[in-house]
C-alpha positions as CSV (number, residue, x, y, z in Angstrom):
1,M,0.0,0.0,0.0
2,R,1.4,3.4,-1.0
3,L,1.2,6.0,1.7
4,F,1.8,8.9,-0.6
5,S,0.5,9.2,-4.1
6,R,2.2,11.4,-6.6
7,K,0.2,14.1,-8.3
8,P,0.0,13.7,-12.0
9,K,2.6,15.9,-13.7
10,S,1.1,18.9,-15.4
11,K,1.3,18.7,-19.2
12,T,1.2,22.4,-19.7
13,G,2.4,23.9,-16.4
14,H,-1.0,25.3,-15.7
15,P,-3.7,23.2,-14.0
16,G,-6.6,25.0,-15.7
17,D,-5.1,24.5,-19.1
18,D,-4.6,20.8,-18.3
19,Q,-8.2,20.5,-17.3
20,L,-9.4,22.1,-20.6
21,L,-7.1,19.9,-22.6
22,G,-8.7,16.8,-20.9
23,I,-12.1,17.9,-22.1
24,I,-10.8,18.7,-25.6
25,A,-9.2,15.2,-25.8
26,T,-12.7,13.7,-25.6
27,L,-14.0,15.7,-28.5
28,A,-14.0,14.7,-32.2
29,G,-10.4,15.2,-33.4
30,G,-9.1,15.5,-29.9
31,T,-6.0,17.5,-29.4
32,A,-4.7,16.8,-32.8
33,A,-7.3,18.6,-34.8
34,P,-7.1,22.3,-35.6
35,R,-10.0,24.2,-34.0
36,E,-11.1,27.7,-33.3
37,W,-9.0,29.0,-30.4
38,I,-9.7,32.3,-28.6
39,H,-7.5,34.3,-26.2
40,Y,-8.4,37.3,-24.0
41,L,-6.1,40.1,-23.0
42,Y,-6.9,43.3,-21.1
43,C,-5.0,46.5,-20.2
44,E,-5.6,49.9,-18.8
45,T,-5.5,52.1,-21.9
46,D,-6.5,52.2,-25.6
47,D,-2.9,52.8,-26.5
48,G,-2.0,49.5,-24.7
49,A,-4.7,47.7,-26.5
50,G,-3.3,49.0,-29.8
51,L,0.1,47.6,-28.9
52,L,-1.5,44.2,-28.0
53,E,-3.6,44.3,-31.2
54,A,-0.6,45.0,-33.5
55,A,1.7,42.4,-31.9
56,A,-0.9,39.6,-31.9
57,S,-1.8,40.4,-35.5
58,R,1.8,40.2,-36.5
59,A,2.0,36.8,-34.8
60,G,-0.8,35.5,-37.1
61,W,-3.9,36.0,-34.9
62,D,-7.2,37.6,-36.0
63,V,-7.6,40.4,-33.5
64,H,-10.6,42.4,-32.4
65,R,-10.8,45.1,-29.7
66,T,-13.1,44.4,-26.7
67,A,-16.3,46.4,-26.5
68,A,-14.8,48.6,-23.8
69,G,-11.7,49.2,-26.0
70,A,-9.0,48.4,-23.5
71,G,-8.3,44.9,-24.5
72,I,-8.3,42.4,-27.3
73,V,-9.7,39.1,-28.4
74,A,-7.3,37.1,-30.5
75,S,-8.5,34.0,-32.5
76,R,-7.4,31.6,-35.1
77,A,-8.5,28.2,-36.4
78,D,-5.4,26.7,-38.0
79,L,-3.7,25.3,-34.9
80,A,-4.2,22.1,-33.0
81,V,-4.9,22.8,-29.3
82,N,-2.6,20.5,-27.5
83,A,-0.2,20.6,-24.5
84,E,2.7,22.1,-26.5
85,T,0.7,24.8,-28.4
86,V,-1.2,25.7,-25.2
87,R,2.1,26.1,-23.2
88,V,3.7,28.2,-26.0
89,Q,0.7,30.4,-26.6
90,R,0.1,31.0,-22.8
91,E,3.8,32.1,-22.5
92,Y,3.4,34.3,-25.5
93,F,0.2,36.0,-24.4
94,E,1.4,36.4,-20.8
95,A,4.6,38.0,-22.0
96,L,2.7,40.3,-24.4
97,A,0.3,41.4,-21.7
98,S,3.2,42.2,-19.4
99,Q,4.4,44.8,-21.9
100,V,1.5,47.2,-21.4
101,P,0.3,49.1,-18.3
102,G,-2.3,47.0,-16.4
103,G,-1.8,44.2,-19.0
104,E,-3.5,40.9,-18.0
105,Y,-3.9,37.6,-19.9
106,D,-7.3,36.3,-19.0
107,G,-7.0,32.9,-20.6
108,W,-8.5,31.0,-23.6
109,E,-11.3,28.9,-24.9
110,A,-11.6,26.5,-27.9
111,A,-14.4,25.4,-30.0
112,A,-16.0,22.0,-29.5
């Protein structure tokens, strides 16, 4: 009998991302199929949102400003949503958000 059980190792480094990937894995195409993927970033100013928008667009994302104007919604549908792409894109968007005043990466969602 084991007294201590090991926690499963995180695939992405983020428990919430791992949980979402577990759900995606059960869908048609699983984590290998490209699907619509949406990321949310916010900041304090319209100028900051403009910087977020320009950078994400240069990186290949379709970008729209949030209704309030001080944030963006970045989407694309040509990437598989798997542990590697999630880890890389979370690192990218967190770093991008850190470059503007009040920048915050608020996470992602993917189409079923």
